[in-house]
A tleap script that builds the chain and sets N, CA, C and O, in Angstrom:
source leaprc.protein.ff14SB
mol = sequence {
  NMET LYS VAL LYS GLU ILE ARG GLY MET ASP
  LYS SER MET ALA ASP GLU LYS ALA THR GLU
  LEU LYS LYS GLU LEU VAL LYS MET ASN ALA
  GLN VAL ALA ILE GLY THR ALA ILE LYS ASN
  PRO GLY GLN ILE ARG LYS ILE LYS LYS THR
  LEU ALA ARG ILE ILE THR ILE GLU HIE GLU
  LYS ARG ALA LYS LYS GLU LYS LYS ALA GLN
  GLN THR GLU LYS ASN GLU VAL GLY LYS LYS
  CALA
}
set mol.1.N position { 0.950 -1.172 0.278 }
set mol.1.CA position { -0.020 0.165 0.004 }
set mol.1.C position { 0.787 1.126 0.008 }
set mol.1.O position { 1.597 1.228 0.929 }
set mol.2.N position { 0.738 2.115 -1.104 }
set mol.2.CA position { 1.406 3.273 -0.773 }
set mol.2.C position { 0.813 4.580 -0.338 }
set mol.2.O position { -0.402 4.778 -0.337 }
set mol.3.N position { 1.809 5.568 0.075 }
set mol.3.CA position { 1.538 6.413 1.061 }
set mol.3.C position { 0.836 7.333 0.676 }
set mol.3.O position { 0.561 8.268 1.428 }
set mol.4.N position { 0.391 7.259 -0.601 }
set mol.4.CA position { -0.869 8.481 -1.380 }
set mol.4.C position { -1.858 7.878 -1.286 }
set mol.4.O position { -2.815 8.552 -1.666 }
set mol.5.N position { -2.274 6.311 -0.754 }
set mol.5.CA position { -3.271 5.650 -0.800 }
set mol.5.C position { -3.595 5.849 0.541 }
set mol.5.O position { -4.759 6.142 0.813 }
set mol.6.N position { -2.684 5.728 1.507 }
set mol.6.CA position { -2.775 5.704 2.724 }
set mol.6.C position { -3.300 7.228 3.348 }
set mol.6.O position { -4.155 7.322 4.229 }
set mol.7.N position { -2.709 8.223 2.797 }
set mol.7.CA position { -3.131 9.777 3.215 }
set mol.7.C position { -4.658 10.059 2.998 }
set mol.7.O position { -5.330 10.844 3.667 }
set mol.8.N position { -5.208 9.093 1.686 }
set mol.8.CA position { -6.667 9.607 1.093 }
set mol.8.C position { -7.311 8.716 2.228 }
set mol.8.O position { -8.459 9.097 2.457 }
set mol.9.N position { -7.011 7.894 2.826 }
set mol.9.CA position { -7.971 7.302 3.818 }
set mol.9.C position { -8.542 8.368 5.001 }
set mol.9.O position { -7.787 9.184 5.530 }
set mol.10.N position { -9.920 8.257 5.333 }
set mol.10.CA position { -9.997 8.854 6.542 }
set mol.10.C position { -10.033 7.693 7.428 }
set mol.10.O position { -10.214 6.553 6.999 }
set mol.11.N position { -9.822 8.042 8.967 }
set mol.11.CA position { -9.219 7.732 10.113 }
set mol.11.C position { -10.023 6.460 10.312 }
set mol.11.O position { -9.221 5.573 10.604 }
set mol.12.N position { -11.453 5.918 10.274 }
set mol.12.CA position { -12.039 5.047 10.560 }
set mol.12.C position { -11.332 3.945 9.586 }
set mol.12.O position { -10.977 2.780 9.768 }
set mol.13.N position { -11.289 4.753 8.570 }
set mol.13.CA position { -10.820 3.551 7.156 }
set mol.13.C position { -9.393 2.954 7.369 }
set mol.13.O position { -9.134 1.773 7.134 }
set mol.14.N position { -8.421 3.930 7.866 }
set mol.14.CA position { -6.470 3.448 8.192 }
set mol.14.C position { -6.886 2.824 9.422 }
set mol.14.O position { -6.106 1.897 9.640 }
set mol.15.N position { -7.766 2.910 10.331 }
set mol.15.CA position { -7.761 1.882 11.641 }
set mol.15.C position { -8.490 0.553 11.008 }
set mol.15.O position { -8.028 -0.462 11.531 }
set mol.16.N position { -9.170 0.367 10.349 }
set mol.16.CA position { -9.712 -0.867 9.645 }
set mol.16.C position { -8.508 -1.662 9.199 }
set mol.16.O position { -8.107 -2.771 9.551 }
set mol.17.N position { -8.051 -0.804 8.342 }
set mol.17.CA position { -6.922 -1.152 7.839 }
set mol.17.C position { -5.928 -2.112 8.459 }
set mol.17.O position { -5.643 -3.305 8.353 }
set mol.18.N position { -5.468 -0.897 9.260 }
set mol.18.CA position { -4.255 -1.423 10.602 }
set mol.18.C position { -4.607 -2.653 11.225 }
set mol.18.O position { -3.767 -3.528 11.433 }
set mol.19.N position { -6.162 -2.798 11.627 }
set mol.19.CA position { -6.494 -3.927 12.609 }
set mol.19.C position { -6.267 -5.242 11.905 }
set mol.19.O position { -5.619 -6.162 12.404 }
set mol.20.N position { -7.081 -5.292 10.212 }
set mol.20.CA position { -6.984 -6.432 9.298 }
set mol.20.C position { -5.231 -6.711 9.088 }
set mol.20.O position { -4.708 -7.775 9.421 }
set mol.21.N position { -4.560 -5.699 8.556 }
set mol.21.CA position { -3.062 -5.640 8.826 }
set mol.21.C position { -2.230 -7.055 10.043 }
set mol.21.O position { -1.568 -8.079 9.871 }
set mol.22.N position { -2.803 -6.265 11.257 }
set mol.22.CA position { -2.657 -6.608 12.538 }
set mol.22.C position { -2.374 -8.495 12.913 }
set mol.22.O position { -1.544 -9.281 13.370 }
set mol.23.N position { -4.060 -8.390 12.184 }
set mol.23.CA position { -4.338 -10.225 12.639 }
set mol.23.C position { -3.596 -10.935 11.632 }
set mol.23.O position { -2.966 -11.894 12.078 }
set mol.24.N position { -3.473 -10.673 10.074 }
set mol.24.CA position { -2.584 -11.025 8.996 }
set mol.24.C position { -1.613 -11.478 9.495 }
set mol.24.O position { -1.264 -12.650 9.353 }
set mol.25.N position { -0.632 -10.087 10.589 }
set mol.25.CA position { 0.678 -10.200 10.832 }
set mol.25.C position { 1.085 -11.673 12.220 }
set mol.25.O position { 2.135 -12.236 12.529 }
set mol.26.N position { -0.457 -11.815 12.743 }
set mol.26.CA position { -0.130 -12.983 13.657 }
set mol.26.C position { -0.771 -14.227 13.321 }
set mol.26.O position { -0.779 -15.241 14.019 }
set mol.27.N position { -1.349 -14.055 12.107 }
set mol.27.CA position { -1.508 -15.525 11.510 }
set mol.27.C position { -0.001 -15.682 11.063 }
set mol.27.O position { 0.568 -16.665 11.539 }
set mol.28.N position { 0.524 -15.104 10.465 }
set mol.28.CA position { 1.530 -15.593 9.576 }
set mol.28.C position { 3.007 -15.593 10.873 }
set mol.28.O position { 4.107 -16.136 10.770 }
set mol.29.N position { 2.543 -14.916 11.796 }
set mol.29.CA position { 4.048 -14.956 12.824 }
set mol.29.C position { 3.673 -16.510 13.602 }
set mol.29.O position { 4.569 -17.222 14.055 }
set mol.30.N position { 2.387 -16.836 13.656 }
set mol.30.CA position { 2.112 -17.975 14.055 }
set mol.30.C position { 2.541 -19.356 13.581 }
set mol.30.O position { 2.938 -20.353 14.185 }
set mol.31.N position { 2.339 -19.095 12.367 }
set mol.31.CA position { 3.091 -20.224 11.244 }
set mol.31.C position { 4.237 -20.138 11.146 }
set mol.31.O position { 4.590 -21.203 10.639 }
set mol.32.N position { 5.235 -19.419 11.343 }
set mol.32.CA position { 6.560 -19.120 11.595 }
set mol.32.C position { 6.932 -19.841 12.852 }
set mol.32.O position { 7.946 -20.538 12.896 }
set mol.33.N position { 6.116 -19.685 13.895 }
set mol.33.CA position { 6.668 -20.372 15.367 }
set mol.33.C position { 6.141 -22.002 15.210 }
set mol.33.O position { 6.550 -22.888 15.960 }
set mol.34.N position { 5.337 -22.192 14.300 }
set mol.34.CA position { 5.032 -23.544 14.513 }
set mol.34.C position { 5.935 -24.223 13.681 }
set mol.34.O position { 6.057 -25.430 13.891 }
set mol.35.N position { 6.727 -23.609 12.601 }
set mol.35.CA position { 7.436 -24.212 11.779 }
set mol.35.C position { 6.567 -24.121 10.187 }
set mol.35.O position { 7.259 -24.119 9.169 }
set mol.36.N position { 5.651 -24.076 10.116 }
set mol.36.CA position { 4.858 -24.080 8.759 }
set mol.36.C position { 5.669 -23.396 7.751 }
set mol.36.O position { 6.110 -22.276 8.010 }
set mol.37.N position { 5.963 -24.087 6.371 }
set mol.37.CA position { 6.121 -23.166 5.435 }
set mol.37.C position { 5.257 -21.826 4.788 }
set mol.37.O position { 4.199 -21.990 4.179 }
set mol.38.N position { 5.662 -20.944 4.938 }
set mol.38.CA position { 4.991 -19.658 4.090 }
set mol.38.C position { 5.247 -19.509 2.909 }
set mol.38.O position { 6.294 -19.526 2.261 }
set mol.39.N position { 4.015 -19.333 2.627 }
set mol.39.CA position { 3.763 -18.633 1.027 }
set mol.39.C position { 4.899 -18.143 0.571 }
set mol.39.O position { 5.776 -18.666 -0.117 }
set mol.40.N position { 4.785 -16.952 1.082 }
set mol.40.CA position { 5.460 -15.580 0.711 }
set mol.40.C position { 6.185 -15.123 1.706 }
set mol.40.O position { 5.660 -14.122 2.195 }
set mol.41.N position { 7.899 -15.656 2.592 }
set mol.41.CA position { 7.784 -14.863 3.532 }
set mol.41.C position { 8.340 -13.592 3.449 }
set mol.41.O position { 8.798 -13.061 4.461 }
set mol.42.N position { 8.364 -12.787 1.876 }
set mol.42.CA position { 8.785 -11.459 2.102 }
set mol.42.C position { 7.265 -10.759 2.439 }
set mol.42.O position { 7.200 -9.531 2.388 }
set mol.43.N position { 6.370 -11.333 2.691 }
set mol.43.CA position { 4.840 -10.921 2.772 }
set mol.43.C position { 5.094 -9.833 4.424 }
set mol.43.O position { 4.867 -8.645 4.654 }
set mol.44.N position { 5.639 -10.933 5.255 }
set mol.44.CA position { 5.413 -10.310 6.763 }
set mol.44.C position { 5.938 -8.939 6.658 }
set mol.44.O position { 5.314 -8.018 7.185 }
set mol.45.N position { 7.428 -8.655 5.793 }
set mol.45.CA position { 7.867 -7.492 6.076 }
set mol.45.C position { 7.389 -6.318 5.385 }
set mol.45.O position { 7.560 -5.162 5.774 }
set mol.46.N position { 6.601 -6.782 4.031 }
set mol.46.CA position { 5.201 -6.209 3.456 }
set mol.46.C position { 4.534 -5.268 4.529 }
set mol.46.O position { 4.541 -4.044 4.663 }
set mol.47.N position { 3.821 -6.530 5.410 }
set mol.47.CA position { 2.850 -6.050 6.135 }
set mol.47.C position { 3.337 -5.236 7.382 }
set mol.47.O position { 2.690 -4.311 7.872 }
set mol.48.N position { 4.553 -5.684 7.845 }
set mol.48.CA position { 5.052 -4.739 8.879 }
set mol.48.C position { 4.951 -3.030 8.524 }
set mol.48.O position { 4.213 -2.171 9.005 }
set mol.49.N position { 5.839 -2.958 7.652 }
set mol.49.CA position { 5.862 -1.421 6.880 }
set mol.49.C position { 4.749 -0.878 6.607 }
set mol.49.O position { 4.427 0.128 7.239 }
set mol.50.N position { 4.013 -1.330 5.746 }
set mol.50.CA position { 2.716 -0.763 5.481 }
set mol.50.C position { 1.932 -0.398 7.306 }
set mol.50.O position { 1.334 0.663 7.484 }
set mol.51.N position { 2.045 -1.174 8.168 }
set mol.51.CA position { 1.478 -1.050 8.996 }
set mol.51.C position { 2.065 -0.193 10.027 }
set mol.51.O position { 1.405 -0.039 11.055 }
set mol.52.N position { 3.482 0.534 9.891 }
set mol.52.CA position { 4.226 1.395 10.256 }
set mol.52.C position { 4.056 2.523 9.490 }
set mol.52.O position { 4.452 3.547 10.049 }
set mol.53.N position { 3.505 2.694 8.174 }
set mol.53.CA position { 2.942 3.915 7.348 }
set mol.53.C position { 2.084 4.021 8.052 }
set mol.53.O position { 2.116 5.170 8.491 }
set mol.54.N position { 1.098 3.361 8.547 }
set mol.54.CA position { -0.418 3.948 8.631 }
set mol.54.C position { -0.320 4.581 10.153 }
set mol.54.O position { -0.974 5.540 10.564 }
set mol.55.N position { 0.538 3.906 10.800 }
set mol.55.CA position { 0.244 4.334 12.156 }
set mol.55.C position { 1.332 5.859 12.002 }
set mol.55.O position { 0.858 6.926 12.391 }
set mol.56.N position { 2.319 5.835 11.602 }
set mol.56.CA position { 3.370 7.019 11.019 }
set mol.56.C position { 2.197 8.176 10.562 }
set mol.56.O position { 1.728 9.078 11.255 }
set mol.57.N position { 2.016 7.963 9.717 }
set mol.57.CA position { 0.916 9.160 9.112 }
set mol.57.C position { -0.559 9.480 9.935 }
set mol.57.O position { -1.220 10.475 9.637 }
set mol.58.N position { -0.961 8.599 10.918 }
set mol.58.CA position { -1.789 8.785 11.814 }
set mol.58.C position { -1.383 10.095 12.937 }
set mol.58.O position { -1.933 11.157 13.227 }
set mol.59.N position { -0.038 9.347 13.409 }
set mol.59.CA position { 0.089 10.407 14.038 }
set mol.59.C position { 0.721 11.626 13.585 }
set mol.59.O position { 0.987 12.432 14.477 }
set mol.60.N position { 1.043 11.968 12.302 }
set mol.60.CA position { 1.730 12.991 11.715 }
set mol.60.C position { 0.164 13.886 11.476 }
set mol.60.O position { 0.232 15.115 11.508 }
set mol.61.N position { -0.960 13.340 11.285 }
set mol.61.CA position { -2.008 13.660 10.834 }
set mol.61.C position { -2.738 14.319 12.774 }
set mol.61.O position { -3.708 15.070 12.875 }
set mol.62.N position { -2.249 13.981 13.522 }
set mol.62.CA position { -2.839 14.255 15.079 }
set mol.62.C position { -2.276 15.324 15.283 }
set mol.62.O position { -2.978 16.298 15.556 }
set mol.63.N position { -0.890 15.452 15.213 }
set mol.63.CA position { -0.067 15.988 15.621 }
set mol.63.C position { -0.156 17.277 14.605 }
set mol.63.O position { 0.104 18.287 15.260 }
set mol.64.N position { -0.379 17.531 13.499 }
set mol.64.CA position { -0.836 18.518 12.770 }
set mol.64.C position { -2.099 19.437 13.343 }
set mol.64.O position { -2.111 20.655 13.523 }
set mol.65.N position { -3.272 18.363 13.596 }
set mol.65.CA position { -4.395 19.136 14.104 }
set mol.65.C position { -4.274 19.893 15.616 }
set mol.65.O position { -4.983 20.790 16.071 }
set mol.66.N position { -2.848 19.044 16.366 }
set mol.66.CA position { -2.587 19.912 17.462 }
set mol.66.C position { -2.264 21.202 17.807 }
set mol.66.O position { -2.526 22.056 18.654 }
set mol.67.N position { -1.591 21.014 16.823 }
set mol.67.CA position { -0.385 22.650 16.344 }
set mol.67.C position { -1.399 23.297 16.136 }
set mol.67.O position { -1.648 24.058 17.071 }
set mol.68.N position { -2.437 23.355 14.934 }
set mol.68.CA position { -3.396 24.086 14.641 }
set mol.68.C position { -3.778 24.300 15.597 }
set mol.68.O position { -3.559 25.445 15.994 }
set mol.69.N position { -4.587 23.326 16.559 }
set mol.69.CA position { -5.306 24.118 17.487 }
set mol.69.C position { -4.692 25.232 18.587 }
set mol.69.O position { -5.315 26.230 18.951 }
set mol.70.N position { -3.362 24.865 19.038 }
set mol.70.CA position { -2.450 25.748 19.703 }
set mol.70.C position { -2.556 26.944 19.379 }
set mol.70.O position { -2.771 27.958 20.044 }
set mol.71.N position { -2.289 26.657 17.633 }
set mol.71.CA position { -2.125 28.160 17.237 }
set mol.71.C position { -3.503 29.391 17.374 }
set mol.71.O position { -3.689 30.507 17.858 }
set mol.72.N position { -4.172 28.457 16.688 }
set mol.72.CA position { -5.524 29.099 16.864 }
set mol.72.C position { -5.624 29.473 18.453 }
set mol.72.O position { -6.160 30.580 18.515 }
set mol.73.N position { -5.377 29.079 19.512 }
set mol.73.CA position { -5.585 29.233 20.767 }
set mol.73.C position { -4.928 30.544 21.128 }
set mol.73.O position { -5.559 31.472 21.633 }
set mol.74.N position { -3.672 30.587 20.858 }
set mol.74.CA position { -2.463 31.616 21.168 }
set mol.74.C position { -3.127 33.049 20.181 }
set mol.74.O position { -2.966 34.181 20.637 }
set mol.75.N position { -3.823 32.857 18.898 }
set mol.75.CA position { -3.958 33.706 18.097 }
set mol.75.C position { -5.389 34.894 18.726 }
set mol.75.O position { -5.533 36.117 18.695 }
set mol.76.N position { -6.323 33.611 19.312 }
set mol.76.CA position { -7.497 34.317 20.384 }
set mol.76.C position { -6.918 35.230 21.388 }
set mol.76.O position { -7.092 36.438 21.551 }
set mol.77.N position { -6.011 34.168 22.179 }
set mol.77.CA position { -5.674 34.962 23.539 }
set mol.77.C position { -4.973 36.245 23.041 }
set mol.77.O position { -5.112 37.204 23.800 }
set mol.78.N position { -4.122 36.499 21.726 }
set mol.78.CA position { -3.249 37.574 21.627 }
set mol.78.C position { -4.317 38.913 21.000 }
set mol.78.O position { -4.023 40.108 21.029 }
set mol.79.N position { -5.537 38.343 20.477 }
set mol.79.CA position { -6.744 39.229 20.227 }
set mol.79.C position { -7.498 39.836 21.647 }
set mol.79.O position { -8.027 40.946 21.692 }
set mol.80.N position { -7.453 39.146 22.469 }
set mol.80.CA position { -8.058 39.684 23.962 }
set mol.80.C position { -7.678 40.907 24.372 }
set mol.80.O position { -8.387 41.880 24.632 }
set mol.81.N position { -6.158 40.756 24.424 }
set mol.81.CA position { -5.134 41.397 25.359 }
set mol.81.C position { -4.892 42.567 24.719 }
set mol.81.O position { -4.092 43.375 25.190 }
savepdb mol mol.pdb
quit
């Protein structure tokens, strides 16, 4: 999944995708733990990276929102004085 696709998602969709990826990762890790051969071992790495991208982008969005809220508070306080 590409960064553009992730940035285009809304929060609920991103959370849904992250949950889905976590479940898939747990399944694959269980297969590795019991010694079953996985069809595509590189898939684990892709899942981890995609999950990290989703989490990172969500954190960026949240930080941007908080920064914007702080700036509006600063502006309001400056106008009152």
